[in-house]
C-alpha positions as CSV (number, residue, x, y, z in Angstrom):
1,M,21.9,-15.5,3.1
2,K,19.2,-17.7,4.8
3,L,17.5,-14.6,6.2
4,L,17.4,-12.8,2.8
5,C,16.1,-15.9,1.1
6,A,13.3,-16.2,3.6
7,L,12.5,-12.5,3.1
8,L,12.1,-13.0,-0.6
9,V,9.8,-16.0,-0.1
10,F,7.7,-14.0,2.3
11,V,7.3,-11.1,-0.1
12,A,6.3,-13.4,-3.0
13,S,3.7,-15.2,-1.0
14,A,1.9,-12.2,0.5
15,S,-1.8,-12.6,0.1
16,A,-4.4,-10.1,-1.1
17,V,-6.3,-10.1,2.1
18,K,-4.0,-9.7,5.0
19,N,-4.3,-11.6,8.3
20,Y,-1.7,-10.7,10.9
21,G,-2.0,-13.8,13.0
22,G,1.4,-14.8,14.2
23,Y,3.0,-11.4,13.4
24,Q,5.0,-10.1,16.2
25,V,6.5,-6.7,17.0
26,L,9.9,-6.8,18.6
27,R,11.3,-3.9,20.6
28,V,15.0,-3.0,20.9
29,V,16.3,-0.1,22.9
30,P,19.9,0.9,22.0
31,Q,22.0,1.7,25.1
32,D,25.1,3.0,23.4
33,M,26.3,4.3,20.1
34,E,27.7,0.9,19.0
35,Q,24.2,-0.7,19.5
36,L,22.6,2.2,17.7
37,Q,24.9,1.7,14.7
38,R,24.2,-2.1,14.7
39,L,20.5,-1.3,14.6
40,H,21.1,1.2,11.7
41,D,22.9,-1.6,9.8
42,L,20.0,-4.0,10.5
43,Y,17.5,-1.4,9.3
44,N,19.4,-0.9,6.1
45,L,19.4,-4.7,5.6
46,L,15.7,-5.2,6.3
47,E,13.8,-2.0,5.9
48,D,12.4,-2.9,2.4
49,T,11.1,-6.3,3.6
50,V,10.0,-6.0,7.3
51,D,8.0,-3.2,8.8
52,F,9.9,-0.9,11.2
53,W,7.1,0.7,13.2
54,K,9.8,2.8,14.8
55,E,13.1,3.3,13.1
56,P,16.5,3.6,14.9
57,T,16.9,7.3,16.0
58,R,18.8,8.0,19.2
59,L,20.0,6.3,22.4
60,N,17.4,4.9,24.8
61,Q,14.6,5.3,22.2
62,P,12.7,2.1,21.3
63,V,13.0,0.6,17.8
64,D,9.9,-1.4,17.0
65,I,10.0,-4.1,14.2
66,M,6.9,-6.0,12.9
67,I,7.8,-9.4,11.6
68,G,5.8,-12.1,9.8
69,P,5.5,-15.5,11.4
70,N,7.9,-17.2,9.0
71,L,10.6,-14.6,9.7
72,V,10.3,-14.2,13.5
73,K,12.9,-16.9,14.3
74,D,15.4,-15.6,11.7
75,V,15.1,-12.0,12.8
76,K,15.4,-12.9,16.5
77,L,18.6,-14.9,15.6
78,E,19.9,-11.9,13.7
79,L,19.3,-9.6,16.6
80,S,21.1,-12.1,19.0
81,R,24.0,-12.4,16.5
82,R,24.4,-8.7,16.7
83,D,24.2,-8.7,20.5
84,L,21.0,-6.7,20.5
85,D,18.6,-7.5,23.3
86,F,14.9,-7.4,22.4
87,S,11.5,-7.9,24.0
88,I,8.3,-9.0,22.5
89,Y,6.3,-5.8,22.3
90,V,3.3,-7.2,20.5
91,E,2.8,-11.0,20.9
92,D,0.2,-11.2,18.1
93,V,-0.7,-8.2,15.8
94,Q,-4.0,-9.7,14.7
95,T,-5.1,-9.9,18.3
96,N,-4.5,-6.2,18.7
97,I,-6.4,-5.5,15.5
98,N,-9.3,-7.5,16.8
99,N,-9.3,-5.6,20.1
100,E,-9.0,-2.2,18.4
101,R,-12.8,-1.9,17.9
102,C,-15.0,-1.8,21.0
103,T,-18.7,-2.8,21.5
104,D,-19.4,-0.3,24.3
105,C,-17.9,3.0,23.1
106,V,-20.8,5.2,24.0
107,N,-21.3,8.4,22.0
108,A,-21.5,11.3,24.4
109,K,-22.5,13.7,21.5
110,A,-25.7,13.7,19.5
111,G,-25.6,12.3,16.0
112,F,-22.3,11.3,14.5
113,N,-20.3,9.0,16.9
114,Y,-16.9,10.5,17.5
115,N,-15.9,7.6,19.7
116,I,-15.5,5.0,16.9
117,Y,-13.4,4.8,13.7
118,H,-15.2,5.5,10.5
119,T,-14.8,4.3,6.9
120,A,-13.6,6.6,4.1
121,D,-17.2,7.0,2.8
122,E,-18.4,7.9,6.3
123,I,-15.7,10.5,6.7
124,S,-16.6,12.0,3.3
125,Q,-20.3,12.1,4.3
126,W,-19.3,13.7,7.6
127,V,-17.7,16.6,5.7
128,T,-20.9,17.2,3.8
129,D,-23.1,17.0,6.9
130,M,-20.9,19.4,8.8
131,A,-21.3,22.0,6.1
132,T,-25.1,21.4,6.0
133,D,-25.5,21.6,9.8
134,Y,-23.3,24.6,10.7
135,S,-23.2,28.0,9.0
136,I,-19.5,28.6,9.8
137,V,-18.5,25.4,7.9
138,T,-17.9,25.1,4.2
139,E,-17.3,21.8,2.3
140,I,-14.1,22.0,0.2
141,N,-13.4,19.4,-2.5
142,I,-9.6,19.7,-3.0
143,G,-9.5,17.2,-5.9
144,K,-9.5,13.5,-6.8
145,S,-7.3,10.8,-5.4
146,H,-5.6,8.2,-7.7
147,E,-8.6,5.9,-7.5
148,G,-11.0,8.8,-8.0
149,R,-12.2,9.5,-4.5
150,D,-12.8,13.1,-3.4
151,I,-10.2,14.5,-1.1
152,K,-12.3,16.7,1.1
153,A,-11.6,19.5,3.6
154,I,-13.8,21.6,5.8
155,K,-13.3,25.4,6.1
156,I,-14.4,26.9,9.4
157,S,-14.7,30.6,9.2
158,S,-16.7,33.5,10.8
159,G,-16.2,35.5,7.6
160,G,-14.0,38.3,6.5
161,S,-10.4,38.0,5.3
162,K,-8.1,36.3,7.8
163,R,-4.9,34.3,7.9
164,V,-5.1,30.6,7.5
165,I,-4.4,27.6,9.8
166,Y,-4.1,24.4,7.8
167,I,-4.1,21.0,9.5
168,Q,-4.2,17.6,7.8
169,G,-4.5,14.0,9.0
170,G,-4.3,10.5,7.6
171,I,-1.4,10.9,5.2
172,H,-0.4,7.4,6.3
173,A,-3.3,5.0,5.9
174,R,-2.9,2.8,8.9
175,E,-2.8,5.7,11.4
176,W,-6.5,5.7,12.1
177,I,-6.3,7.8,15.3
178,S,-5.3,10.8,13.1
179,P,-8.5,11.2,11.1
180,A,-10.5,10.4,14.2
181,T,-8.8,13.2,16.1
182,M,-9.1,15.6,13.3
183,M,-12.9,15.1,13.2
184,Y,-13.2,15.3,17.0
185,M,-11.4,18.6,17.1
186,A,-13.3,20.1,14.2
187,N,-16.6,19.2,16.0
188,E,-15.3,20.9,19.2
189,I,-14.6,24.1,17.2
190,V,-17.9,24.3,15.5
191,T,-20.1,23.3,18.4
192,N,-18.3,25.6,20.8
193,Y,-18.2,28.7,18.6
194,G,-20.2,31.4,20.3
195,V,-20.3,29.4,23.5
196,D,-16.6,29.1,24.6
197,P,-14.8,32.5,24.4
198,A,-11.5,30.7,23.6
199,V,-13.0,28.7,20.8
200,T,-14.9,31.8,19.5
201,D,-11.6,33.7,19.3
202,M,-9.9,30.8,17.4
203,V,-12.5,31.2,14.6
204,D,-12.5,34.9,14.7
205,N,-8.7,35.0,14.6
206,Y,-8.1,32.6,11.7
207,D,-9.8,30.7,8.9
208,W,-9.4,26.9,9.6
209,Y,-8.9,24.4,6.9
210,I,-9.0,20.8,8.1
211,V,-8.3,17.7,5.9
212,P,-9.3,14.7,8.0
213,S,-8.0,12.1,5.6
214,L,-5.6,13.0,2.9
215,N,-4.7,9.5,1.8
216,V,-8.3,8.5,1.1
217,D,-7.4,5.5,-1.1
218,G,-4.9,4.0,1.3
219,Y,-7.3,4.6,4.2
220,A,-10.1,2.8,2.4
221,Y,-7.7,-0.1,1.6
222,S,-6.7,-0.4,5.3
223,W,-10.3,-1.1,6.0
224,T,-11.0,-3.6,3.3
225,N,-7.7,-5.4,2.6
226,D,-4.8,-4.6,4.9
227,R,-5.2,-2.9,8.2
228,M,-1.4,-2.1,8.3
229,W,-1.3,-0.5,4.8
230,R,0.7,2.8,4.9
231,K,1.1,4.2,1.4
232,N,-1.3,5.5,-1.2
233,R,-2.6,3.0,-3.9
234,Q,-0.8,4.3,-6.9
235,P,1.3,1.8,-8.8
236,A,4.9,2.9,-9.2
237,F,5.6,3.9,-12.8
238,S,9.1,2.4,-12.5
239,L,7.8,-0.9,-11.2
240,P,4.0,-1.3,-11.5
241,S,3.9,-4.5,-9.6
242,C,4.7,-2.5,-6.5
243,V,1.8,-0.4,-5.3
244,G,2.0,2.8,-3.3
245,T,4.0,5.9,-2.6
246,D,4.8,7.1,0.9
247,L,3.1,10.5,0.5
248,N,5.2,11.8,3.4
249,R,8.3,11.3,1.4
250,N,6.9,12.7,-1.9
251,Y,6.8,16.5,-1.1
252,P,9.2,18.5,-3.3
253,Y,11.6,20.0,-0.7
254,K,14.7,17.8,-0.5
255,W,12.9,15.0,-2.3
256,G,14.9,11.8,-2.7
257,G,17.2,12.4,0.2
258,I,18.0,10.5,3.4
259,G,15.2,8.5,5.1
260,A,13.3,7.9,1.8
261,S,13.7,4.8,-0.4
262,P,14.1,4.5,-4.2
263,N,12.7,1.0,-4.0
264,P,9.0,1.0,-5.1
265,C,8.2,-1.9,-2.8
266,S,9.5,-0.1,0.3
267,E,7.2,1.4,2.9
268,T,9.1,4.6,2.5
269,F,9.2,4.7,-1.3
270,Y,9.5,8.4,-2.3
271,G,7.6,8.1,-5.5
272,D,8.7,8.4,-9.2
273,A,9.2,12.2,-8.9
274,P,8.5,15.0,-6.5
275,L,4.7,15.3,-6.2
276,S,4.2,12.2,-8.3
277,G,1.7,11.0,-5.7
278,R,-1.8,12.1,-6.9
279,E,-2.8,13.2,-3.4
280,T,0.3,15.3,-2.7
281,S,0.1,16.9,-6.2
282,V,-3.6,17.8,-5.7
283,V,-3.2,19.3,-2.3
284,H,0.0,21.2,-3.3
285,K,-1.9,22.9,-6.2
286,W,-4.8,23.7,-3.9
287,L,-2.5,25.2,-1.2
288,Q,-0.9,27.6,-3.6
289,R,-4.0,29.8,-3.4
290,F,-3.0,30.7,0.2
291,S,0.5,31.7,-0.7
292,G,2.0,33.9,2.0
293,N,-1.1,33.8,4.1
294,I,-0.8,30.5,6.0
295,A,0.1,31.1,9.7
296,L,0.3,27.5,10.8
297,F,0.7,24.1,9.1
298,I,0.3,20.8,11.0
299,D,0.4,17.3,9.7
300,F,-1.0,14.8,12.4
301,H,0.3,11.2,12.5
302,N,0.8,8.5,15.1
303,Y,2.5,7.1,17.1
304,S,5.2,8.3,19.7
305,Q,3.8,11.5,21.2
306,L,6.1,13.9,19.5
307,W,5.7,17.6,18.4
308,L,8.4,18.2,15.8
309,Y,9.5,21.1,13.6
310,P,12.0,21.5,10.7
311,W,14.4,20.5,9.6
312,G,13.3,16.9,8.9
313,Y,15.6,16.0,6.0
314,T,18.9,15.9,8.0
315,H,20.5,14.6,11.1
316,D,22.3,18.0,11.5
317,K,20.9,20.3,14.1
318,D,23.3,23.1,13.1
319,I,22.0,23.8,9.6
320,R,20.5,27.2,9.5
321,Q,16.9,27.3,10.6
322,P,16.1,30.8,12.0
323,H,12.6,30.0,13.3
324,K,13.4,27.0,15.5
325,D,13.4,29.0,18.7
326,L,10.0,30.4,17.9
327,Q,8.7,27.0,16.8
328,H,10.0,25.3,19.9
329,A,8.5,27.9,22.3
330,L,5.1,27.7,20.6
331,A,5.2,23.8,20.6
332,I,6.0,23.9,24.4
333,K,3.0,26.1,25.0
334,A,0.8,23.7,23.0
335,T,2.1,20.5,24.6
336,D,1.9,22.0,28.1
337,A,-1.8,22.6,27.5
338,L,-2.2,19.1,26.0
339,K,-0.8,17.6,29.1
340,V,-3.4,19.1,31.4
341,P,-6.4,16.7,30.9
342,Y,-4.6,13.3,31.2
343,G,-1.0,14.0,32.0
344,T,0.1,12.9,28.5
345,E,3.8,13.9,27.9
346,Y,5.0,15.0,24.4
347,F,8.6,15.4,23.3
348,V,9.3,18.6,21.5
349,G,12.2,18.9,19.1
350,M,13.6,19.0,15.5
351,S,12.2,16.4,13.3
352,G,15.3,15.0,11.6
353,P,17.9,15.2,14.4
354,D,15.5,14.3,17.3
355,M,13.3,11.6,15.5
356,Y,14.8,10.5,12.2
357,P,15.6,12.1,8.9
358,A,12.8,11.9,6.3
359,A,13.5,13.9,3.2
360,G,10.5,15.0,1.2
361,A,8.3,15.2,4.3
362,S,5.4,17.6,5.1
363,E,6.9,19.7,7.9
364,D,9.8,20.8,5.6
365,Y,7.4,21.3,2.8
366,G,5.2,23.6,4.9
367,Y,8.2,25.6,6.0
368,A,10.4,25.8,2.9
369,T,7.9,25.5,0.1
370,L,4.8,27.1,1.5
371,R,6.9,29.5,3.6
372,V,4.9,28.9,6.8
373,S,6.9,30.1,9.8
374,Y,5.2,27.6,12.1
375,S,5.2,24.2,10.4
376,Y,4.9,21.0,12.5
377,I,4.5,17.3,12.3
378,V,2.8,15.8,15.3
379,E,2.9,12.2,16.3
380,L,-0.2,11.5,18.4
381,R,-0.7,8.7,21.0
382,D,0.8,6.5,22.1
383,E,4.3,5.7,23.2
384,G,4.1,2.0,22.6
385,N,1.3,0.2,24.3
386,Y,-0.7,0.0,21.1
387,G,1.4,1.6,18.4
388,F,-0.7,2.2,15.3
389,L,-3.6,0.2,16.7
390,I,-5.1,2.7,19.2
391,P,-8.3,1.3,20.7
392,E,-11.5,3.2,20.0
393,S,-11.8,3.9,23.7
394,L,-8.9,6.3,23.4
395,I,-10.2,8.4,20.5
396,E,-12.0,10.8,22.9
397,P,-9.0,11.3,25.2
398,S,-6.8,11.9,22.2
399,G,-9.3,14.5,20.8
400,I,-9.8,16.2,24.1
401,E,-6.1,16.7,24.9
402,T,-5.0,17.6,21.4
403,F,-7.8,20.2,21.2
404,E,-6.4,21.9,24.3
405,A,-3.2,22.3,22.3
406,L,-5.2,23.6,19.3
407,K,-6.9,26.2,21.4
408,V,-3.5,27.6,22.4
409,L,-2.4,27.8,18.8
410,G,-5.6,29.4,17.7
411,N,-5.3,32.1,20.3
412,D,-1.7,32.9,19.5
413,P,-0.9,35.8,17.2
414,L,1.6,33.6,15.4
415,P,3.8,36.5,14.3
416,K,6.1,36.0,11.3
417,G,9.7,35.4,12.1
418,P,12.9,36.1,10.1
419,P,13.0,35.2,6.4
420,I,12.8,31.5,5.7
421,P,16.0,30.2,4.2
422,V,16.2,27.7,1.3
423,V,18.9,25.3,2.4
């Protein structure tokens, strides 16, 4: 009771401009099924009021919990009461936020600096400038966000009628490395077209549509008000005092199921209805024009270094999914290439059973709704040293290694597999 009362006081006193001084991230690694179950119970108790950076998933996989300064003592006592050993993974979150930006990140490329994080307005301008500077690039305005910002994409094409590769970043606002990596890879494609045969083939094989920042309102808010903001900025119809839908729980396939919350104040609130989020609704309508012609769908997140394929809505690995062997084999090829520059290891597996179930998420939407045989969700760097707060000095390594994976995908024929079931 003491813990729950403290949680309610914490929520009520949250300020408009967030400072994370005194916030800690605790790490718990379940060693057996009993500990994992205790962590699940704790997650069910606390998930609407503290921030689980990593949820309980499987044995020997870290669970990371960010806790405000007035709750740290109570949560530590609760963990001890449940016989769950923990370590302090981040001593002070604000210190990590302060250290995220660097003063000596030299730009190795002319013009736009790909080695620093950019604001929402700067990313929007980057899309326009890319279309102006390169003949193979077209600016696409998908539609408006809840707050009226343009949701932009770039199309990279050498002309003609080709199958489509669609990749998106920034669906969760605080995951800054995702838009930064999208822009880095897009620049690698356009500047190396006609120079690098592998890159030239990528563009000659497919039309590329890249959305660097889907959740533009949330991303802007993470710069101006709350660095750790996750959701969009749309008040819940059912409870307007709670702002934001988790857009990666708002897709229509299996909406409202396990791993998504009906609580509008939760970080994983699934929205008032399928596609009730302005941004998911807009991009869904726009993607319908490519019906049956999308060869590959990837949604880039961070963190954990995971390359995951459907199903994501369930724990059950045995539910019919006839493309999983094809998806797994292609992901292995991609992550093997990704490993070459820096030795970065990625886990490849099914999203729900191997990470955690999240109904209404993008990889299942791409697979079951858009009928894309190769649909993935990718968790970029890192495995835990920085979490969501990847330093700017690591943007370029993330871009370089992930682009190696992208080259593999763009030079694969991506054949269609068996008919996609609706489960």
